N, C-alpha and C positions, 0 to 999 in steps of 0.2 A: 430467552435471552437474545437482546437485540443489539446490533452494532450501533454506536453512537456517531460514528464518522462515515462518510461515504467517499472521501478522498484523504490520501496521506501524501507527505512529502518522502521523496526518495532521491537519490543521486544517480547521475549517469555514470556507468563504469563499463569497461569494455565488454564484460561478461553479459550484462543486460541490453546493450545498445540494439541488437538486431531484434530481439524479443518485442521490445517496446516500439520500435519502428515499424514492425509487422503489425502491431495494434493500431498503428495510426499516429503515434506520438512524434513529434518533430525534434530531432536530436539538436542540442544546442552546443554543448562543449562537455568534455569528461570532467568529472567530479562537481558538477553544477547540480543544484536541488531543481527538481521539478514535481509537479503535483501529478499523481495517478489515481484512477479510480481503484477503489478497494477491489472490485470485481477483476480487474486487470491484473492483480498481483498475481506473481507464479506461485504455485502450490507451496513451495518451500522458501519463500522470500525471506524469513525472518524478521518480517516487519510487525511491531507490536501494535495490536488495535485495542481500541476500548469498546467495552460492551456493558451493558446495563441489564441487570437481572429484572425479569418481568415480575418476580414474586416480591422481592425486598428492596428493589431499587439500587442495590449496591452496584458500584462501578468497578469493574476489574479489567485487567490487562489480558489479552490473548496473543498469543504468536501465530501468525499465519505461515 
């Protein structure tokens, strides 16, 4: 199973600001969308990712 996307869109919220700033992202303003690399998402981010099955080619959604 391979991920289809390498980046996702999320929003700045008070709970994630320090986390993403520590990774090098530049804060703009709260509740504004910004693009994040999938590998930078926190373990339980709740972001839905798309993956494609290597065998059948079916695209499914996964939660990170």
